[in-house]
N, C-alpha and C positions, 0 to 999 in steps of 0.2 A: 755311521749307523743312523738309521731313522728310528728314533725311540730305542727299543731293545732289539730291533731286527737288523742284523748286519747287512751292509750293502753287498750286492753280488757283482763281481767283475768277471768278464769273459776275456780270456787271452787267446788270440788267434795268431799262432806263430809256429813255424815248422821246426824250430829249435827246441828239443826236449829239455835241454839244460836250462833254457830260459824259463820254462814252466816250473821246474823244480825250485829255482832260486826265487821266482816271483811268489810261488805258493808259500814257501817258508816265511818270507818277509811279510806278505800281505795278510796272511791269516793271523800272524802275530800282531798285526796292526788292527785286527778286528774285521777284516773283509773276508768274504767267501769267494774263492777262485774257481772258475769253470774253465776247462782247457779244450781247445780245438786246434788241430795240427795242420789244417789247410783252410783256405778261404771258403770252399763249399761247405765243409762241416761247420765252420764258424757261422755262416749265414743261417744254417738250420738251427744252430744252438741259440742264436739271437731270438728266433721265433719260439723255440721250445722253452727257454729259460727266462726270457725277458730281463736280461741283466740291467743293472743300473749304469754300467759303463763298459765300453769295449776297448781293450788294448789290441791294436791291429798292426801286425808287422807289414812293412811296405814291400819287402822282397820275399816272395814265396813262389813256388812252382805252380804251373797251370793258371792260376789267377792271382795276380799280385794285390797288394793292399789298396792301391788306387782304384782298381776295377771292382774290388769287393765293396769299397765305400760307395762307389757309384751305384752298384746294385742295391745296397741298403737304402740309399736315399732317393732312388728314382724308380725302382721296380715296384709296381703296385702290390706285389705279393708281400712286401715288407713295409707297407704303409703304417701298420700299427706300431712298428718299432723304429721307424725312420728318424725319430727325434732323439734316439739314444746317443748320448755323447761318446765321441770316439777320439782316442789319443793314438796318433800314428807313430810307430816305432820304426826307425830306419838307420842304416849304417852309412847312408849317402851323405856324409858330412860336406858342408860348404855349398850345397845346392840350394841357394836362396830362392831361386825361381820356383823350384818344386815346393819348397816350404810355403812360399807366398800363395802359390796356386791352390795347395791343399787347404790352407786356412781360409781362403776366399770361398772355397766350395763348401765349407761348413765343418771341417775338422776342428775339434775343440782345442787340441794342443798337438805339438810336434816335438818328439823327443829323440835325440840322436844317440845311437849306440856307439860305444858302450856308455852306460850311465850308472850312477850309483843307485842303490835301492832306496836310499833316503830321498834322493832327488825324484825318483819315481813316485814315492808316497806324497811328496810335496805337490807335484804336478797333479796327481789324482785328486788330492784334497782341494786344490784350487779350482779344478774343473768342476768338482761337485758343488763348490760354493757358487761359481758362476752359473752353473746349470740350475741350481735351486733358485737363485735370484731371477733367472729368466722365466722359470716356471711360475714363480710367484707373481712376476709382472704380467704374465699371460693370464693368470687367474684374476688379477686385479682388473686388467683390461676387460676380461669377460664379465666380471661383476659390474664394472662401470657401464658396459654396453647393455647388460641386462637391466640395470637400474634406469638407464636412459630410455630403453625401449618401454619399460614399465611406466615411466613418467610420461612418455609420449602417448602411450595407450590411455592413461588417465586424462591427459590433455584433450585427446580426441573424443573420448566417450563420456567424460564428466558432464552432468547437466548444469554445471555452473561455469561462469567465465573465469579463466585462469590466465595470469600474465606475469611477466617479470621484466624489469628494466635495469639499466646500469645506473651509475651514480649521478648522471645528469638527466635521467628520465627518458633515455632512449629505449624503446621497446625491443627486447631481445626475443621474447617468446609470447605467443598469444594463441588461444584456441578459437574454434568456430563460434562458440557461444558468445565470447567477448566480442568477436568481430561483428556478429549480428547486432549486438546491443549498440555498437558504434556505427552501424550502417555500412560495414565492409562485407563484401561477398566472400573474400578469401583472407584467412588470418595471416597469410604470408605478406599481404599488402600492408600489414601493420608494422612489420619488422623494420627496425632501423629508423623509425620515425621518432623525432624528439617531441614529446607530447606538448611541452610548453610553446614550441615554435611552430608546430604543424597546424595549418589552417583548419583542418577537419577535426582536430583533437583538442585544441586549446580551450574550447568552451564546453568540454564534456566533463562528466563525473570522473573520468580517468585523471584529468589534470588535477582536480581537487584532491583526489585520494593520494596520488603520488607526491604532490607538493606538500601535503600535510606530513607525510612520512619523511621526506628529504629535509624539510626545514625543521621539523620537530625532533627528528632523529629517534623516533619511538613509534610503536604500532599505532594504527588509526583504525577504529572500528565504528561503524554507524549502521543502525537499523532504520529501515523505511526512509531511505534517501530518495527524495522526489526529483526525478530527472526529466526535464522537458526538452526533448530533441526537436520536436515540431509541435505546433499547436494541436494537432490531432493525434499526437503520440506521446503520452506521458507514461513513464515507467517508474515503478517503485523498487528500489534495490537495497539489498543488504551487502555492505562492503567491508572487507577486512584485509588490511595491508600491513605488512611487517617489513622492517629494514633488514637487509642482508649485510652483516658486518664482518670485517676481518678481526683477527685477534686483537688488533690495536684499537678496536671500536670504531674504526673508520668505515663509513657506509660504502658498500660496493654497489648497492642497488636496492630495488624494492620487489617483493613478491606479493601478489594479491589475488583474492578470489572475489567474485561478484555474483550474487544470486538474485535472479529476477523473481521477486515475490509479488508482482503486480496483481495477479489473479487472486492469490490468497488475501492480500491486503484489500482488494476490491470487495471480496465476500465479507470480510470483517467490517468494512465501512458500510456495506449495504445494511447489515444488521444494525449497526450503530445508527445509521441514518434513519431507519424506520423507527427505532426506539426514540430517537431525538425528536423526529417529526411528531410522533404520537404524543410526546409530552408537550411540545409546543402548541399542538392543536387545542389543548385544553384551555389555553389562554387567549385564543383568537375567536372572535365572533363574526367580524366582517367577512363576507364571501370573497371579495377581491384580495384581502389579506391572506385568506386561507389558500386561494389558488396560487398566489405569489409564493407562499411558503412551500407548497408542493413542488412548484417549478424550480425553485431555488434548491430544494433538496435533491431533485433529479440531477442537477448540474454541479452538485457539491463534490469537488474532487473527483477521483477516478472511480467512485463507488459503482455507478451505473455506466460509466463510459461515455456519457453525453456531455457536449460542451454547450448545447442550447436546448431549450424546452419552450414549447408554446401551446396554447389552448385555443381551439376553434369550437364555438358553441353553435348549436342549431338555432336558427331564428324562430320567431313565433309561428311562422307558416310551416316550419319543418322542411322547407325547400332549399335552404342554403346553410352552409357552414360559414360562420362569420368569425374573423380573427378577434379574439378577446384579450389576450395577454401573452407576453413573451419575456423570457429571461435568458441573457447570454449575449455574446458578441455578435456583431452584424457580419463579420468576415474573419478569416484566419488571422490576419494581422492584429486585429483588435483582440482576438482570443488569446494570442500569445502575450500581449501586453497585460491583459487582465490576470492571466495565470501567474505571470512573473510578480505582479503586485501581491497576489494571494500568498505566493511562496515567501515573499519577504516578510509578510505579516505573521506567518507561522501560527495561524489560528487553528484551534481544534474544531471539530465538526459542530459542537455545541455553540462555541463562540462565533463560528462562521454564520450559522443560521440565526443566532441572536442579532448579529450585526447587519446581515444582508437579507434575511428571509422573513422576519416577522412582520415587517411593514413594507407596503408597496412604496417605491420611491415617489416623491412628489413630482419630479420631472421624469417623464417616460424616457426610456432608453431608445436609441435609434432603431434597434430591432423591434421593440415594443410598438413603435409608431408604424413601422412597415407592416407588422402583422395585423394591426387594427384596420389597415386599409385593404385587407385581402378578403375575398369572398369566393367560395367554391360552390357552384350549383350542384344540388343532389339529384336533379332530374335528368342529367345526361345519361345516355344509354351505353355508350361505348367507352366508358372509363373504368379501367381495372381498379383504380384507387377508390372511386365512388362505390363500385360493386362490392369490394371487400369490406369497406366501412359499413355499408348498409347491411351486409351479412354479419356484421359484428365480429369481423375477423381482423387480426393485426395485419398491417400492410408494411412491407419492406421496400422502400424506394432505393433504387440503385442508379448509378450513372448510365445514361443512354437507354433507360427503360422507357418504352413507348407508352403514351397515355393521351387522353383528350387534350386539345389545345388549352382549354380553360384551366385544367389542372397544371399543365406544364407552365403556363404563365405564372401561376402562383409559386410553383417550385422555383422558377428562375428568379422571381422577385426576392425570394427568401434565401436564394443560393443553396437550395437543398439538393444534394447529390446522393449521399448515403444517409438515409434516415429511417426511423420507425414511427408509424402512426398507429396509435392504440385507441379504439373507440371507447368512449365513456358511456356506460349503460346505467340508466336509473329507471326502475320500475319497467324493465324490459323495453325502454325507449332510448333512442340515441340522443 
């Protein structure tokens, strides 16, 4: 029985005596018996009553048990009941080939007549046990597939990077967000890579995170992890990784999430930078020191997203912009070296400006010297850069953007490809 509901058994047999004996014994054992005296009536009874099990006689007139079983399992009309367990009853003793054939085709059990009623009950109970296990396994597989599909949906649509590895740091799963953070177009390209050994991964935040968990054997969580993949691409990440353990506490792998908070962190640093610069300005009197502080603040960390800053001032005639001062690296290689140094120092914005921004260096930097040597004439007519600056508009310089040779010469000397020029206006004058 299932709970308090007795299981229903359908007997399909042309022998009325068999029905009487089976009913008396099976109902005493707690089952409900439904009778059908030929195969056609039996198939209709399967549809009408949806029994939990069918006892099917092999030798019957018109349609024998083998053909009836084939109809039940192959005819689309019986698809809804095709998984009903069937015990084949037959008086054809010694036919091992028939027995093997029927079992291979899906018959749950094979019982030779004559048989004892207790033997029948035992076979029925065993078939129900096996059938219940099979149904439970099917349910578990369906639940596993549903869970897997749900996890895959999360992996595909989550706005954060998600990954898992095995016990040696070999990537098993990764989503698109994580792939983009690691400069991979397709997350499938990450699978099966051993992080510590892979040339593209061993210097990334992923190696740091996974190594911390595998060696420490405990979760690792960090906020505002600064990751510099390239000199022109700095990311700020929140990372949380946990070990996957067996019952014996042996680590099977690592599961982690990575959140890119660069933009949020940048906005926070912008506000902090403005506040810090405002406080620092109160203690600075010299104009050059003031300009140097402002330029240093512009390039301080990822707040404004610039690695270099420079000032050009109009000369006394108002006909030229003359390089005055610059802060930052002269090229990408120097930028990477500088930012690695800053990362090692772990300075707060206040400490950074105190150390590098309040006083102009005694020895000018390479970029500073190059900027001081540059002059841009303001009288040229066919320069979009000059036109926008004179109109007091911000100018965005992009690679391959056409302009006057005089301007392009300065841009090349400063290695300016993607930059922003902002006019400084005082009393409505440039």
